[in-house]
N, C-alpha and C positions, 0 to 999 in steps of 0.2 A: 777602292776598285769595286769593276762590276763585275758584279752577275749580273749569271744564267743559267732562269733555273722556270720550273713549271707552275702554274699557279696555284696550284694551294700549297707549295713549296715554298712560293714570296709571303702569299700570306700567310701562313706558320710562325717567319720566323718572324716575320714586326711583329706579329700577338705576340707573341717567345719574347723580347723585348719593347713587350708595352707589361709587357705584365714583370719585365728584370727593373723595369722604373718605375713599379706598384712597388715591390717593395728599395723605395731606393739608390734604384740606379743609375746610370744616365752620368752624361747623355750617346743614344746611340745612333748613328750613324747607314745608310746603306743605298744603293746606287744599285740597281738591277733591273736587268730589261729580260724579255719572257720568252722557253723557248719557242710555243707560238702562235699561235692571233688563240687570244682564251677573250669573253665575259667576267669584270666582274662585278657583283652582287653590293649597294649600299648594303649594311646589315637586317638592316628591317624589309629589306623587297623577295616580295616572292617568285621565286625561276618562271622563266618561260625558257621554251621548247628556239636553241637556235644549232647551227649547225657545225659548233667546235667546244669548248671543253667552257662551262658555267665555273662558279669560286663566288662564296662571299667572301663582302671582305669585316675582314673588324670594326672597321671604318665606315660613317652612314653618307650617304647620296644617292644619288645617280650611279645606276649600269655605265659603267667604259670599256670601251670594247679596247682592247692593249694586242699585240703586236708588233705597231710604230712606232712605239714612247717609250721612251725614255723615264722609269717611275724610281720612286725617291723614296722612305722617309725619313719621317727625324723623331725620335721620344727620347727624353725623362720626362723627370723631377720637374711637378710645377710651380712652386714655390717663387722662381725666380720672376718668373715668365707674367704673370696676371690672373688677381682671381676668380676672372669667368672664360668661360667656355668661348668668350669673342674679342677677352682683352689678348688673350696669347694667339687666336688663329690671326689676330687682323695683325700683331708683334712681330707675329713666321716672317705673316704675305709681304711684310714691308718691308723685310730682309731680302725673300725673295725678292721682291721687281726691282728693288736697288743691285743684286747680282748681275740681272737679267740684260739690261737697261743700259749696263756698261757695255750692252752686244752694242748702244747707237741707234736702240731702242727706246719709241718711246709710249712706255703703255702707264693699264689707268688699272685700278684694284675696284670691281665693279660695290656700289652700294647699292643691289636691289636685293630685301627683305621680303617680298613680297610671296605669293606662295607658288610650291612645284608639285607640277603635276602626269610631268611630261616621263616616262619613264628610262632614258638617255637623258641622260649631264649634258651630254652637250647643246644642248635645245633654249636653256638659263645661264649664261655664270650667274652665279650666288658672290649671298655674299664673301668679302673677299676675291674675289677670285683674283687671274690677273686677264684681263683683253689686252686684244690691239685692235681699238675702234670697232670695236661696241661688239668683235668680237674672240672667243673663249680659247687661248693660248696651251693655259694648265688649269688642270683639272686636280683640285685640293679637297679631302675633307680632313674634315679633328674626331678623336675621339679621348674626349677630359675620363680618372678616373679618378680614387682616391689620394693620388700624391702623383701617376706617373700622368704622360698624356704621348699619347699615338698621332702623328699627321703624316700620310697621304699625301703623294703628289704625284704627274704623273702632266712631260711637260711633251707637248704635239714635237714630235720628232719629223715628222712628216706619215704616207697617208693613202695609203690604195685609195680613190678611194667608189672606186668603182666592185674591187672586191671587197667594202667596208658594209656599198651596198646588198650589195649580194648577203653578208652576214648580221646584217641590220632591218635590212626591212625597209628601210630608208631610204628617196630617191640623192643622189650621192648631190643631186645639184642643192637639196633641202640641206647638208652639213656641210657642203662647203658657207652658205649662209651665214652655219653658227658657227663655226671653229672654220680658226689656219694653222695654219702649219708655221715648226722656225723656219725650215725649207723655202718654206713660199715668202720669208723674208731674207734671203738667202745670207738664213749664217747658219754656220755646217758645224757637225757633227762635233769637232773638236772644240771649239768657238763655244759649243754647248755646254756640252760637259765640265769645261775647265771657269761657267759660271755658275752650276753646281756646286763646284767643291769652294766657292767662293760663298755662298751663300750658305757652305757649312762651314768655312774660315769664322761672319761673321759670328755662328750662331751661335762659337765658342765663347770668342772674341766678347760679348755682349755676355756672352757668363763667364770671363773674365772680370770685368765692371764690375761684376758687383759678386766680383768674390769670389765666387762658387766653387 
């Protein structure tokens, strides 16, 4: 079921699930939208002034504009997923890529591991993120605790590029050069939702295969 919450509520619910995983609970899945446009900041980013609400994520990464995307979170204990954050992240992103490729898309996982200086995460697909012909299609970030992890994901369903330019202060042409939406790839809303549901199922099957 898709939830529709404001920025603070969405991040608070994900963080509460993360704390439950730290106590050994999980897995927990959320699929959600945003009541109005909002910019989420990575945990270590300093706030800036924008004409929309700004909220901090419990995960890292760069700033991201929401309101036109479909967001999700996966929270679980980390024992079966890998000893390092990199292994956990790649395993989950691989499952997501498989689900999205069932839509008939040819996708890549970014292997970029260099430095990142941009405030907004759109400008450089970071390691393990899903791209289409070099353009970011899905933005993700991972937080790993003592026992649990939280994976945040934002699937770029559509975007009003001119409105995004007004909010972010970045020319729409530059945005189009760095990202692409599922709508531009002729993927319907219903198809994208089914792909996310398939991803959640793959996560559960992967756990079951390890008897956890």
